[in-house]
C-alpha positions in Angstrom: 14.7 -2.5 19.2 11.9 -0.7 17.3 8.6 -0.5 19.2 5.7 -1.2 16.9 1.9 -0.8 17.0 -0.5 -2.3 14.5 -3.7 -0.3 13.7 -6.5 -2.5 12.3 -5.0 -5.4 14.1 -8.2 -7.5 14.2 -8.4 -7.7 10.4 -6.7 -10.3 8.2 -3.8 -8.2 7.2 -3.5 -6.5 10.6 -3.5 -9.8 12.4 -0.8 -11.2 10.2 1.3 -8.0 10.5 1.1 -8.2 14.3 2.1 -11.9 14.3 5.0 -11.1 12.0 6.3 -8.2 14.0 6.0 -10.2 17.2 8.2 -12.9 15.7 10.9 -10.5 14.5 14.0 -10.4 16.8 14.7 -6.7 16.2 11.1 -5.5 16.6 8.8 -5.4 19.6 5.0 -5.5 19.2 3.8 -3.1 21.9 0.2 -2.4 20.9 -2.7 -3.6 18.8 -5.4 -1.0 18.0 -8.8 -1.9 16.5 -12.3 -0.7 17.5 -13.7 -4.0 16.1 -11.4 -6.2 18.3 -11.8 -4.6 21.7 -10.1 -6.8 24.4 -9.1 -9.5 21.9 -5.6 -11.0 22.4 -3.6 -10.5 19.2 -0.1 -11.8 18.9 0.4 -11.6 22.7 -1.0 -8.1 23.3 -4.6 -7.0 24.1 -6.3 -5.0 21.4 -7.3 -1.5 22.5 -9.9 1.0 21.2 -8.4 4.2 22.6 -5.6 5.6 20.4 -4.3 7.5 23.4 -3.3 4.2 24.9 -0.7 3.6 22.2 3.0 4.6 22.7 5.4 3.4 20.1 8.0 4.3 17.5 6.2 3.0 14.4 2.5 2.4 13.7 1.6 0.0 10.9 -1.8 1.2 9.4 -3.9 -1.7 8.0 -7.4 -0.2 8.3 -9.9 0.9 5.6 -10.0 4.1 3.4 -12.9 5.6 5.4 -10.9 5.8 8.7 -7.2 5.9 7.7 -6.9 9.6 7.4 -8.3 10.3 10.8 -5.9 7.7 12.3 -2.9 9.2 10.5 -3.8 12.6 11.7 -3.6 11.3 15.3 -0.3 9.4 14.7 1.3 12.4 13.0 0.2 14.8 15.8 1.8 12.5 18.3 5.1 12.2 16.4 4.9 8.5 15.5 6.4 7.2 12.3 3.8 5.5 10.2 3.9 2.7 7.6 0.6 2.7 5.7 -0.7 -0.4 3.9 -4.3 0.8 3.6 -5.4 1.1 0.0 -7.0 4.0 -1.9 -4.3 6.7 -1.8 -5.0 8.7 -5.0 -3.0 11.8 -5.9 -5.6 14.0 -4.1 -5.5 11.9 -1.0 -1.6 11.9 -0.9 -1.7 15.7 -1.2 -4.1 15.9 1.7 -1.9 13.6 3.7 1.2 15.8 3.0 -0.7 18.7 4.5 -1.7 16.7 7.6 1.8 15.3 8.1 3.8 18.5 7.4 4.5 19.4 11.0 4.9 15.9 12.4 8.1 14.8 14.0 7.7 11.4 12.4 8.0 10.1 8.8 5.1 8.6 6.9 5.6 5.8 4.3 2.6 5.0 2.1 3.0 1.6 0.4 0.6 0.7 -2.4 1.8 -2.9 -2.3 4.2 -4.6 0.2 5.0 -7.4 -2.2 8.5 -7.2 -3.5 7.4 -8.8 -6.8 4.7 -6.1 -7.2 7.1 -3.3 -6.6 9.5 -4.7 -9.3 6.5 -5.2 -11.7 5.6 -1.5 -11.3 9.2 -0.5 -12.0 9.3 -2.7 -15.1 6.1 -1.1 -16.3 7.5 2.3 -15.8 10.6 1.5 -17.8 8.5 0.0 -20.7 5.9 2.9 -20.9 7.7 5.3 -23.3 8.4 2.5 -25.8 4.8 1.5 -26.7 1.8 3.1 -28.3 -0.8 2.0 -25.8 -1.1 0.4 -22.4 -3.9 -0.9 -20.1 -3.9 -2.2 -16.5 -6.0 -5.2 -15.4 -6.1 -5.7 -11.6 -7.8 -8.7 -9.9 -8.6 -8.9 -6.2 -10.8 -10.8 -3.7 -14.5 -9.9 -3.6 -14.2 -8.3 -0.1 -11.7 -5.6 -1.2 -13.3 -2.3 -0.3 -12.0 -0.2 -3.1 -11.5 -0.2 -6.9 -9.2 0.4 -8.6 -6.7 -0.9 -6.1 -3.9 1.2 -4.6 -1.4 -0.8 -6.6 -3.2 0.0 -9.9 -3.5 3.7 -9.1 0.2 3.8 -8.4 1.1 1.8 -11.5 -1.0 3.9 -13.8 0.3 7.2 -12.4 3.9 6.0 -12.8 3.2 4.8 -16.4 1.7 8.1 -17.3 4.6 10.1 -15.7 7.0 8.0 -17.7 5.3 8.9 -21.0 2.8 6.0 -21.3 -0.6 6.7 -22.9 -3.6 5.2 -24.4 -5.9 6.7 -27.0 -8.5 3.9 -27.0 -12.1 4.6 -27.8 -14.0 5.3 -24.5 -16.7 2.9 -23.3 -14.9 -0.3 -22.6 -11.7 1.0 -21.2 -12.3 0.8 -17.5 -11.5 3.6 -15.1 -9.3 6.4 -16.4 -6.3 7.0 -14.2 -4.1 9.8 -15.6 -5.1 8.7 -19.1 -4.3 5.1 -18.5 -7.3 2.6 -18.6 -7.5 0.4 -15.5 -9.9 -2.6 -15.3 -10.9 -4.0 -11.9 -12.0 -7.5 -11.3 -13.4 -8.6 -7.9 -14.0 -12.4 -7.4 -13.8 -14.9 -4.6 -10.7 -17.2 -4.7 -8.3 -14.4 -5.7 -5.8 -12.8 -3.4 -4.2 -10.1 -5.7 -3.0 -10.1 -9.3 -2.1 -7.4 -11.7 -1.3 -7.4 -15.4 0.0 -4.5 -17.5 -0.4 -5.0 -21.2 1.5 -2.8 -23.7 0.7 -2.7 -27.4 2.8 -1.5 -30.3 3.1 -1.9 -34.1 2.7 -5.7 -34.6 3.4 -6.7 -31.0 2.2 -6.8 -27.4 4.0 -7.2 -24.2 2.5 -8.2 -20.8 4.0 -7.9 -17.3 2.0 -9.9 -14.7 2.4 -10.4 -11.0 0.3 -12.9 -8.9 0.0 -13.1 -5.2 -1.1 -16.5 -3.9 -0.8 -15.8 -0.1 -0.8 -12.8 2.1 2.5 -14.0 3.4 4.0 -12.4 0.3 3.4 -8.9 1.8 5.3 -9.5 5.0 9.0 -9.2 3.9 8.2 -5.8 2.3 6.3 -4.7 5.4 9.2 -5.6 7.7 11.6 -3.7 5.4 9.3 -0.7 5.6 9.1 -0.7 9.4 12.9 -0.9 9.7 13.5 1.9 7.2 10.8 4.5 7.8 12.6 6.1 10.8 15.6 7.0 8.5 13.8 8.2 5.4 14.9 11.6 4.2 11.4 12.9 3.4 8.4 13.4 5.7 6.1 11.6 3.2 7.4 8.8 0.9 5.3 6.6 -1.4 6.4 3.1 -2.2 9.2 0.7 -1.3 11.4 1.7 -4.3 13.8 3.9 -2.3 14.1 1.2 0.3 14.8 -1.5 -2.3 17.1 0.8 -4.3 15.1 0.6 -7.5 
């Protein structure tokens, strides 16, 4: 039985994560941590505000970019394994996290997107990258999302660039520049999460698109991450790819 705590448990994703863990037969929800939800009953446990009150095998981190690094520093120092769903992990932030986590007894798995479909979409985009002359990423999220571009878009652009993708478009209308790949961010009510990667070549285009219609889509990937993080070979891993075998 894996003993799990959820950090950011009073938020929408954190609450769903806590409920999902509590319903899993091979997992035990032992703690909910959220300064905004002090004393609130979440999935059968009382939310606490003191991180020292948490004792677990794996922490699921569903907070915000402004606080996640401080939380992870604490979890790493205490030897917990961590599964990170918080967005905003650029290359610089991942390098910082590697330094923080270097001496920890636990493993840390940073997941830009827990959706299985989104992970496969990123892999398809990576495979297509060297075969086209240009590529752009358009990501769409709900209006309350605290960061732009999204963590999924950052990861997608970085993987496309590493695979040989490029875009020599005229600056001005090309969105954010992530490793030389234009990324456009849309924030509107009514959207959960969508991403489209558009490739262009001589006389043709190709689009790879993934749409999320419910936050439930993130739960199977999250459970897979919690079950696998303990046995990962590296102290810091990014993405579900090694878990899914793609």
